[in-house]
Every structure is written in C-alpha cells, then in structure tokens.
The first five atom37 places (N, CA, C, CB, O) and aatype in JSON, in Angstrom:
{
  "aatype": [20, 20, 20, 20, 20, 20, 20, 20, 20, 20, 20, 20, 20, 20, 20, 20, 20, 20, 20, 20, 20, 20, 20, 20, 20, 20, 20, 20, 20, 20, 20, 20, 20, 20, 20, 20, 20, 20, 20, 20, 20, 20, 20, 20, 20, 20, 20, 20, 20, 20, 20, 20, 20, 20, 20, 20, 20, 20, 20, 20, 20, 20, 20, 20, 20, 20, 20, 20, 20, 20, 20, 20, 20, 20, 20, 20, 20, 20, 20, 20, 20, 20, 20, 20, 20, 20, 20, 20, 20, 20, 20, 20, 20, 20, 20, 20, 20, 20, 20, 20, 20, 20, 20, 20, 20],
  "atom_mask": [
    [1, 1, 1, 1, 1],
    [1, 1, 1, 1, 1],
    [1, 1, 1, 1, 1],
    [1, 1, 1, 1, 1],
    [1, 1, 1, 1, 1],
    [1, 1, 1, 1, 1],
    [1, 1, 1, 1, 1],
    [1, 1, 1, 1, 1],
    [1, 1, 1, 1, 1],
    [1, 1, 1, 1, 1],
    [1, 1, 1, 1, 1],
    [1, 1, 1, 1, 1],
    [1, 1, 1, 1, 1],
    [1, 1, 1, 1, 1],
    [1, 1, 1, 1, 1],
    [1, 1, 1, 1, 1],
    [1, 1, 1, 1, 1],
    [1, 1, 1, 1, 1],
    [1, 1, 1, 1, 1],
    [1, 1, 1, 1, 1],
    [1, 1, 1, 1, 1],
    [1, 1, 1, 1, 1],
    [1, 1, 1, 1, 1],
    [1, 1, 1, 1, 1],
    [1, 1, 1, 1, 1],
    [1, 1, 1, 1, 1],
    [1, 1, 1, 1, 1],
    [1, 1, 1, 1, 1],
    [1, 1, 1, 1, 1],
    [1, 1, 1, 1, 1],
    [1, 1, 1, 1, 1],
    [1, 1, 1, 1, 1],
    [1, 1, 1, 1, 1],
    [1, 1, 1, 1, 1],
    [1, 1, 1, 1, 1],
    [1, 1, 1, 1, 1],
    [1, 1, 1, 1, 1],
    [1, 1, 1, 1, 1],
    [1, 1, 1, 1, 1],
    [1, 1, 1, 1, 1],
    [1, 1, 1, 1, 1],
    [1, 1, 1, 1, 1],
    [1, 1, 1, 1, 1],
    [1, 1, 1, 1, 1],
    [1, 1, 1, 1, 1],
    [1, 1, 1, 1, 1],
    [1, 1, 1, 1, 1],
    [1, 1, 1, 1, 1],
    [1, 1, 1, 1, 1],
    [1, 1, 1, 1, 1],
    [1, 1, 1, 1, 1],
    [1, 1, 1, 1, 1],
    [1, 1, 1, 1, 1],
    [1, 1, 1, 1, 1],
    [1, 1, 1, 1, 1],
    [1, 1, 1, 1, 1],
    [1, 1, 1, 1, 1],
    [1, 1, 1, 1, 1],
    [1, 1, 1, 1, 1],
    [1, 1, 1, 1, 1],
    [1, 1, 1, 1, 1],
    [1, 1, 1, 1, 1],
    [1, 1, 1, 1, 1],
    [1, 1, 1, 1, 1],
    [1, 1, 1, 1, 1],
    [1, 1, 1, 1, 1],
    [1, 1, 1, 1, 1],
    [1, 1, 1, 1, 1],
    [1, 1, 1, 1, 1],
    [1, 1, 1, 1, 1],
    [1, 1, 1, 1, 1],
    [1, 1, 1, 1, 1],
    [1, 1, 1, 1, 1],
    [1, 1, 1, 1, 1],
    [1, 1, 1, 1, 1],
    [1, 1, 1, 1, 1],
    [1, 1, 1, 1, 1],
    [1, 1, 1, 1, 1],
    [1, 1, 1, 1, 1],
    [1, 1, 1, 1, 1],
    [1, 1, 1, 1, 1],
    [1, 1, 1, 1, 1],
    [1, 1, 1, 1, 1],
    [1, 1, 1, 1, 1],
    [1, 1, 1, 1, 1],
    [1, 1, 1, 1, 1],
    [1, 1, 1, 1, 1],
    [1, 1, 1, 1, 1],
    [1, 1, 1, 1, 1],
    [1, 1, 1, 1, 1],
    [1, 1, 1, 1, 1],
    [1, 1, 1, 1, 1],
    [1, 1, 1, 1, 1],
    [1, 1, 1, 1, 1],
    [1, 1, 1, 1, 1],
    [1, 1, 1, 1, 1],
    [1, 1, 1, 1, 1],
    [1, 1, 1, 1, 1],
    [1, 1, 1, 1, 1],
    [1, 1, 1, 1, 1],
    [1, 1, 1, 1, 1],
    [1, 1, 1, 1, 1],
    [1, 1, 1, 1, 1],
    [1, 1, 1, 1, 1],
    [1, 1, 1, 1, 1]
  ],
  "atom_positions": [
    [[2.13, -19.98, -22.64], [1.85, -18.61, -22.46], [1.85, -18.35, -20.93], [0.51, -18.22, -23.14], [1.23, -19.11, -20.19]],
    [[2.55, -17.27, -20.45], [2.57, -16.98, -19.08], [1.37, -16.34, -18.53], [3.66, -16.21, -18.81], [0.5, -15.92, -19.29]],
    [[1.29, -16.24, -17.22], [0.15, -15.65, -16.6], [0.02, -14.2, -16.93], [0.21, -15.82, -15.15], [1.05, -13.54, -17.02]],
    [[-1.15, -13.63, -17.13], [-1.25, -12.26, -17.34], [-1.8, -11.68, -16.04], [-2.13, -11.94, -18.57], [-2.84, -12.09, -15.54]],
    [[-1.01, -10.67, -15.5], [-1.38, -9.94, -14.23], [-2.04, -8.71, -14.57], [-0.19, -9.64, -13.34], [-1.82, -8.12, -15.63]],
    [[-2.85, -8.32, -13.65], [-3.61, -7.05, -13.78], [-2.68, -5.93, -13.26], [-5.01, -7.1, -12.95], [-1.77, -6.18, -12.47]],
    [[-2.92, -4.67, -13.73], [-2.08, -3.61, -13.15], [-2.18, -3.51, -11.69], [-2.43, -2.31, -13.72], [-3.23, -3.8, -11.12]],
    [[-1.11, -3.09, -11.03], [-0.97, -3.08, -9.52], [-2.24, -2.2, -8.96], [0.56, -2.39, -9.04], [-2.82, -2.59, -7.95]],
    [[-2.61, -1.16, -9.55], [-3.69, -0.31, -8.98], [-5.01, -1.15, -8.92], [-3.9, 1.04, -9.88], [-5.82, -1.01, -8.01]],
    [[-5.17, -2.04, -9.98], [-6.4, -2.86, -9.96], [-6.27, -4.0, -8.99], [-6.72, -3.4, -11.35], [-7.26, -4.43, -8.4]],
    [[-5.03, -4.51, -8.82], [-4.84, -5.51, -7.72], [-5.15, -4.84, -6.37], [-3.34, -6.1, -7.72], [-5.81, -5.41, -5.5]],
    [[-4.65, -3.65, -6.24], [-4.87, -2.99, -4.93], [-6.4, -2.78, -4.72], [-4.1, -1.6, -4.87], [-6.93, -3.07, -3.65]],
    [[-7.06, -2.3, -5.71], [-8.57, -2.14, -5.72], [-9.23, -3.47, -5.2], [-9.12, -1.79, -7.24], [-10.04, -3.48, -4.27]],
    [[-8.8, -4.55, -5.85], [-9.4, -5.84, -5.48], [-9.12, -6.11, -4.0], [-8.83, -7.0, -6.38], [-10.05, -6.42, -3.26]],
    [[-7.99, -6.01, -3.58], [-7.56, -6.34, -2.09], [-8.36, -5.43, -1.21], [-5.92, -6.1, -1.8], [-8.92, -5.96, -0.25]],
    [[-8.49, -4.18, -1.38], [-9.15, -3.4, -0.44], [-10.69, -3.59, -0.5], [-8.77, -1.97, -0.64], [-11.38, -3.56, 0.52]],
    [[-11.23, -3.79, -1.78], [-12.62, -4.11, -1.98], [-13.03, -5.36, -1.22], [-12.89, -4.29, -3.44], [-14.06, -5.39, -0.55]],
    [[-12.17, -6.45, -1.34], [-12.3, -7.64, -0.59], [-12.4, -7.48, 0.93], [-11.19, -8.49, -0.9], [-13.2, -8.12, 1.61]],
    [[-11.51, -6.56, 1.41], [-11.57, -6.17, 2.93], [-12.61, -5.27, 3.36], [-10.35, -5.54, 3.35], [-12.6, -4.85, 4.52]],
    [[-13.54, -4.92, 2.5], [-14.74, -4.16, 2.81], [-14.57, -2.65, 2.64], [-15.15, -4.46, 4.2], [-15.48, -1.93, 3.05]],
    [[-13.63, -2.19, 2.15], [-13.31, -0.77, 1.96], [-14.12, -0.16, 0.79], [-11.79, -0.61, 1.71], [-14.31, -0.8, -0.25]],
    [[-14.62, 1.17, 1.0], [-15.13, 1.8, -0.16], [-14.01, 2.61, -0.8], [-16.34, 2.68, 0.19], [-13.2, 3.2, -0.08]],
    [[-13.91, 2.65, -2.28], [-12.64, 3.12, -2.89], [-13.1, 4.27, -3.76], [-11.84, 1.95, -3.74], [-14.15, 4.27, -4.39]],
    [[-12.1, 5.37, -3.75], [-12.39, 6.46, -4.55], [-10.98, 6.75, -5.2], [-13.03, 7.69, -3.71], [-9.97, 6.8, -4.5]],
    [[-10.94, 6.93, -6.47], [-9.76, 7.29, -7.2], [-9.43, 8.68, -6.88], [-9.94, 7.12, -8.68], [-10.31, 9.54, -6.89]],
    [[-8.17, 8.94, -6.57], [-7.63, 10.43, -6.31], [-6.3, 10.49, -7.01], [-7.41, 10.82, -4.64], [-5.26, 10.2, -6.4]],
    [[-6.3, 10.87, -8.34], [-5.14, 10.98, -9.09], [-4.47, 9.64, -9.28], [-4.24, 11.94, -8.46], [-5.08, 8.7, -9.8]],
    [[-3.22, 9.53, -8.87], [-2.48, 8.18, -9.0], [-2.74, 7.24, -7.81], [-0.93, 8.41, -9.11], [-2.18, 6.15, -7.75]],
    [[-3.57, 7.69, -6.88], [-3.78, 6.77, -5.66], [-5.15, 6.54, -5.53], [-3.25, 7.34, -4.33], [-5.98, 7.11, -6.23]],
    [[-5.46, 5.65, -4.57], [-6.88, 5.36, -4.17], [-7.07, 5.78, -2.71], [-7.24, 3.8, -4.34], [-6.18, 5.61, -1.87]],
    [[-8.2, 6.3, -2.43], [-8.57, 6.57, -1.05], [-9.61, 5.39, -0.59], [-9.25, 8.1, -0.93], [-10.72, 5.25, -1.11]],
    [[-9.15, 4.64, 0.36], [-9.88, 3.49, 0.87], [-10.53, 3.85, 2.2], [-8.94, 2.27, 1.02], [-9.79, 4.2, 3.12]],
    [[-11.89, 3.78, 2.39], [-12.47, 4.2, 3.54], [-13.3, 3.05, 4.09], [-13.26, 5.43, 3.3], [-13.93, 2.28, 3.37]],
    [[-13.25, 2.97, 5.43], [-14.1, 1.9, 6.12], [-14.12, 2.27, 7.6], [-13.5, 0.37, 5.9], [-13.1, 2.41, 8.27]],
    [[-15.34, 2.42, 8.07], [-15.67, 3.0, 9.38], [-15.01, 4.27, 9.61], [-15.3, 2.09, 10.47], [-15.32, 5.2, 8.86]],
    [[-14.11, 4.48, 10.57], [-13.43, 5.56, 10.86], [-12.08, 5.86, 10.18], [-13.3, 5.52, 12.13], [-11.49, 6.94, 10.27]],
    [[-11.66, 4.76, 9.49], [-10.35, 4.73, 8.84], [-10.35, 5.07, 7.36], [-9.77, 3.4, 9.02], [-11.16, 4.64, 6.54]],
    [[-9.26, 5.98, 7.1], [-9.1, 6.33, 5.7], [-7.67, 5.94, 5.36], [-9.4, 7.87, 5.41], [-6.75, 6.4, 6.04]],
    [[-7.44, 5.12, 4.35], [-6.15, 4.66, 4.04], [-5.87, 5.13, 2.6], [-6.02, 3.11, 4.22], [-6.69, 4.89, 1.71]],
    [[-4.67, 5.84, 2.34], [-4.3, 6.19, 0.98], [-3.42, 5.18, 0.44], [-3.67, 7.52, 0.9], [-2.38, 4.84, 1.01]],
    [[-3.84, 4.68, -0.68], [-3.18, 3.47, -1.3], [-2.52, 3.89, -2.58], [-4.21, 2.29, -1.59], [-3.14, 4.53, -3.42]],
    [[-1.22, 3.54, -2.74], [-0.44, 3.98, -3.93], [0.42, 2.89, -4.39], [0.41, 5.19, -3.64], [0.78, 1.98, -3.65]],
    [[0.77, 3.01, -5.78], [1.7, 2.08, -6.33], [3.0, 2.76, -6.73], [1.09, 1.4, -7.5], [3.88, 2.13, -7.33]],
    [[3.14, 4.12, -6.39], [4.37, 4.83, -6.71], [5.47, 4.67, -5.69], [4.08, 6.27, -6.87], [5.16, 4.23, -4.59]],
    [[6.66, 4.97, -5.94], [7.79, 4.82, -5.01], [7.49, 5.79, -3.78], [9.23, 5.18, -5.76], [6.91, 6.86, -3.94]],
    [[7.9, 5.35, -2.61], [7.7, 6.14, -1.44], [8.16, 7.53, -1.47], [8.29, 5.53, -0.38], [7.49, 8.4, -0.91]],
    [[9.34, 7.84, -2.11], [9.93, 9.11, -2.24], [9.11, 9.97, -3.12], [11.3, 9.01, -2.73], [9.18, 11.2, -3.03]],
    [[8.31, 9.38, -4.0], [7.42, 10.21, -4.88], [5.99, 10.29, -4.44], [7.42, 9.67, -6.27], [5.17, 10.97, -5.06]],
    [[5.68, 9.6, -3.33], [4.26, 9.55, -2.9], [3.87, 10.83, -2.22], [4.01, 8.38, -1.94], [4.74, 11.56, -1.75]],
    [[2.62, 11.13, -2.17], [2.06, 12.18, -1.41], [2.2, 11.96, 0.06], [0.66, 12.35, -1.75], [2.28, 10.78, 0.43]],
    [[2.25, 12.89, 0.94], [2.42, 12.6, 2.33], [1.26, 13.02, 3.19], [3.63, 13.22, 2.8], [1.36, 13.08, 4.42]],
    [[0.13, 13.33, 2.51], [-1.1, 13.68, 3.29], [-1.65, 12.35, 3.87], [-2.23, 14.43, 2.37], [-1.39, 11.27, 3.33]],
    [[-2.4, 12.45, 4.98], [-3.1, 11.3, 5.52], [-2.18, 10.7, 6.65], [-3.43, 10.22, 4.35], [-0.96, 10.83, 6.66]],
    [[-2.88, 10.04, 7.59], [-2.25, 9.41, 8.64], [-1.86, 7.87, 8.29], [-3.18, 9.51, 9.85], [-0.88, 7.33, 8.82]],
    [[-2.64, 7.25, 7.42], [-2.49, 5.95, 7.05], [-2.18, 5.76, 5.55], [-3.67, 5.24, 7.43], [-2.94, 6.23, 4.7]],
    [[-1.05, 5.08, 5.21], [-0.68, 4.94, 3.79], [-0.32, 3.53, 3.61], [0.49, 5.87, 3.34], [0.22, 2.86, 4.49]],
    [[-0.69, 3.08, 2.35], [-0.36, 1.7, 2.0], [0.27, 1.75, 0.7], [-1.58, 0.77, 1.99], [-0.24, 2.44, -0.18]],
    [[1.4, 1.04, 0.45], [2.13, 0.95, -0.82], [1.99, -0.36, -1.29], [3.56, 1.29, -0.73], [2.16, -1.32, -0.55]],
    [[1.68, -0.46, -2.54], [1.37, -1.84, -3.2], [2.47, -2.05, -4.21], [-0.14, -1.91, -3.95], [2.76, -1.23, -5.08]],
    [[3.07, -3.24, -4.03], [4.14, -3.65, -4.98], [4.17, -5.09, -5.34], [5.44, -3.32, -4.45], [3.61, -5.91, -4.62]],
    [[4.8, -5.43, -6.42], [4.93, -6.89, -6.76], [5.87, -7.52, -5.76], [5.46, -7.12, -8.24], [6.79, -6.89, -5.23]],
    [[5.62, -8.74, -5.54], [6.36, -9.53, -4.47], [7.9, -9.34, -4.49], [6.06, -11.04, -4.63], [8.54, -9.18, -3.46]],
    [[8.41, -9.39, -5.63], [9.86, -9.32, -5.75], [10.45, -7.87, -5.31], [10.24, -9.65, -7.26], [11.62, -7.75, -4.97]],
    [[9.58, -6.85, -5.35], [9.95, -5.49, -5.07], [9.5, -4.97, -3.67], [9.39, -4.61, -6.14], [10.01, -3.97, -3.18]],
    [[8.56, -5.67, -3.08], [7.91, -5.29, -1.84], [8.98, -5.05, -0.69], [6.87, -6.4, -1.43], [8.92, -4.02, -0.03]],
    [[9.94, -5.99, -0.44], [10.97, -5.84, 0.62], [11.8, -4.52, 0.45], [11.93, -7.09, 0.6], [12.13, -3.84, 1.42]],
    [[12.11, -4.22, -0.8], [12.88, -2.97, -1.14], [12.06, -1.61, -0.76], [13.22, -2.98, -2.76], [12.59, -0.6, -0.3]],
    [[10.72, -1.77, -1.01], [9.85, -0.64, -0.62], [9.79, -0.55, 0.87], [8.44, -0.79, -1.2], [9.84, 0.54, 1.43]],
    [[9.68, -1.71, 1.53], [9.64, -1.64, 3.02], [10.97, -1.08, 3.58], [9.37, -3.08, 3.64], [10.97, -0.24, 4.48]],
    [[12.06, -1.54, 3.05], [13.44, -0.91, 3.44], [13.45, 0.54, 3.28], [14.6, -1.46, 2.59], [13.94, 1.26, 4.15]],
    [[12.92, 1.02, 2.15], [12.97, 2.5, 1.87], [12.13, 3.36, 2.83], [12.49, 2.76, 0.45], [12.47, 4.49, 3.17]],
    [[10.95, 2.72, 3.26], [10.12, 3.4, 4.14], [10.82, 3.32, 5.5], [8.69, 2.82, 4.15], [10.92, 4.34, 6.17]],
    [[11.27, 2.24, 5.91], [12.09, 2.3, 7.17], [13.26, 3.31, 7.35], [12.67, 1.0, 7.35], [13.48, 3.93, 8.38]],
    [[13.97, 3.39, 6.2], [15.02, 4.42, 6.12], [14.42, 5.83, 6.15], [15.86, 4.23, 4.82], [14.97, 6.69, 6.83]],
    [[13.31, 6.11, 5.43], [12.79, 7.35, 5.34], [12.25, 7.91, 6.64], [11.82, 7.34, 4.37], [12.34, 9.11, 6.9]],
    [[11.65, 6.98, 7.51], [10.92, 7.33, 8.8], [9.85, 8.39, 8.47], [11.95, 7.9, 9.95], [9.88, 9.49, 9.02]],
    [[8.85, 8.05, 7.52], [7.86, 9.07, 7.27], [6.92, 9.34, 8.53], [7.02, 8.65, 6.06], [6.8, 8.48, 9.4]],
    [[6.32, 10.46, 8.57], [5.49, 10.92, 9.66], [4.03, 10.28, 9.59], [5.43, 12.49, 9.61], [3.12, 10.83, 10.21]],
    [[3.82, 9.24, 8.92], [2.5, 8.5, 8.95], [2.7, 7.02, 9.1], [1.69, 8.76, 7.65], [3.78, 6.5, 8.82]],
    [[1.67, 6.34, 9.55], [1.68, 4.85, 9.71], [1.61, 4.32, 8.27], [0.43, 4.28, 10.64], [0.89, 4.87, 7.43]],
    [[2.37, 3.22, 8.0], [2.24, 2.71, 6.74], [2.4, 1.15, 6.73], [3.24, 3.39, 5.86], [2.74, 0.54, 7.74]],
    [[2.14, 0.55, 5.58], [2.29, -0.84, 5.4], [2.58, -1.01, 3.83], [0.96, -1.66, 5.93], [2.36, -0.09, 3.03]],
    [[3.06, -2.14, 3.49], [3.32, -2.51, 2.09], [2.56, -3.85, 1.87], [4.93, -2.65, 1.78], [2.67, -4.83, 2.61]],
    [[1.74, -3.79, 0.71], [1.05, -5.03, 0.27], [1.99, -5.6, -0.79], [-0.47, -4.76, -0.33], [2.37, -4.93, -1.75]],
    [[2.33, -6.82, -0.57], [3.16, -7.51, -1.57], [2.23, -8.47, -2.36], [4.39, -8.3, -0.88], [1.6, -9.36, -1.79]],
    [[2.17, -8.25, -3.68], [1.25, -9.17, -4.45], [2.01, -9.96, -5.43], [0.14, -8.39, -5.19], [2.78, -9.41, -6.22]],
    [[1.83, -11.34, -5.42], [2.65, -12.17, -6.3], [1.93, -12.43, -7.66], [2.99, -13.52, -5.6], [0.87, -11.85, -7.91]],
    [[2.47, -13.28, -8.5], [1.92, -13.44, -9.85], [0.61, -14.07, -9.9], [2.82, -14.2, -10.68], [-0.1, -13.95, -10.89]],
    [[0.24, -14.76, -8.83], [-1.15, -15.47, -8.81], [-2.21, -14.53, -8.14], [-1.07, -16.9, -7.96], [-3.37, -14.88, -7.92]],
    [[-1.68, -13.29, -7.83], [-2.69, -12.35, -7.21], [-2.88, -12.47, -5.66], [-4.06, -12.6, -7.87], [-3.68, -11.78, -5.02]],
    [[-2.07, -13.41, -5.13], [-2.1, -13.6, -3.63], [-1.35, -12.41, -3.06], [-1.42, -15.01, -3.14], [-0.49, -11.83, -3.72]],
    [[-1.69, -12.05, -1.83], [-1.03, -10.83, -1.24], [-0.63, -11.18, 0.22], [-2.04, -9.52, -1.28], [-1.18, -12.1, 0.84]],
    [[0.31, -10.45, 0.73], [0.67, -10.46, 2.09], [0.97, -8.92, 2.48], [1.94, -11.46, 2.32], [1.22, -8.06, 1.64]],
    [[0.92, -8.72, 3.81], [1.09, -7.36, 4.28], [2.34, -7.28, 5.06], [-0.08, -6.9, 5.09], [2.54, -8.02, 6.02]],
    [[3.17, -6.4, 4.68], [4.49, -6.13, 5.32], [4.26, -4.81, 6.22], [5.71, -5.9, 4.15], [3.93, -3.72, 5.75]],
    [[4.47, -5.06, 7.54], [4.28, -3.88, 8.44], [5.65, -3.55, 9.03], [3.2, -4.17, 9.62], [6.51, -4.42, 9.15]],
    [[5.84, -2.25, 9.41], [6.99, -1.97, 10.24], [6.83, -2.49, 11.64], [7.25, -0.51, 10.29], [5.71, -2.84, 12.01]],
    [[7.9, -2.58, 12.47], [7.74, -3.07, 13.77], [7.08, -1.86, 14.54], [9.14, -3.58, 14.4], [7.17, -0.71, 14.1]],
    [[6.47, -2.14, 15.62], [5.73, -1.09, 16.4], [6.66, 0.07, 16.86], [5.04, -1.73, 17.65], [6.21, 1.2, 17.0]],
    [[7.83, -0.21, 17.08], [8.72, 0.87, 17.64], [9.14, 1.87, 16.47], [10.08, 0.19, 18.35], [9.78, 2.89, 16.72]],
    [[8.78, 1.56, 15.25], [9.21, 2.38, 14.15], [8.08, 3.41, 13.82], [9.56, 1.49, 12.91], [8.32, 4.49, 13.28]],
    [[6.81, 2.99, 14.19], [5.8, 3.97, 13.78], [5.72, 5.15, 14.68], [4.48, 3.35, 13.69], [6.02, 5.06, 15.87]],
    [[5.27, 6.35, 14.07], [5.27, 7.57, 14.82], [4.24, 7.53, 15.92], [5.03, 8.74, 13.92], [3.21, 6.87, 15.83]],
    [[4.56, 8.26, 16.93], [3.62, 8.38, 18.09], [2.47, 9.32, 17.71], [4.37, 8.91, 19.39], [2.75, 10.35, 17.09]],
    [[1.19, 9.06, 18.04], [0.14, 9.87, 17.72], [0.23, 11.28, 18.45], [-1.12, 9.14, 18.05], [-0.64, 12.13, 18.27]]
  ]
}
C-alpha cells in the first residue's frame, strides 16, 4: 500500500503552523500572519489566484512546483511570491524568484 498524503491545504497549514504563523481560512486560501507579515497561501493555479495582498505563497506537489514557479515568472505579478514544493513524505522546500524579478516597493 502506497503512502497516503494529506490534502495540499492541510500540508500548507502544517508548514506555516510549524513556522509560527497564525492561520485563518479565507475561502480557498489561508491567511498566515506573524508579526508584521501577512502571507496569503493558496493551492490554486496562479492564473486563478486572488491578487490581493503583497505576499503570496503557492503550494504544490514537488513534481508540479517548478511549473508553478515558471508560470509566476512569466506572469510577473505585482506581489512578492514563493512556491512551497511538498514531496510525498511531507518534506518541503521553498522556491523563490531571483531578487531582480520581484516588484519594487
């Protein structure tokens, strides 16, 4: 029997909780807050995601995360972003754009 993985939104909740964020569900996404920072966390495709907020995090399975990163690079959205890549064991890594890609404040 193969490994049973949690839904991505639950994986995202675990990651941000582990990082010390307080989480609030907002429709299909999570609002993660810590100190002065609010990050909107979503598992939907970037083209379908809300655009409010200055910081956004897209959560994807490891095999799909590079594709999400490439889409965001091509879209050049007006917010800072990162992609959390989660593998079958629940381990994650964060994919960031290079500094010259991010919008100026």
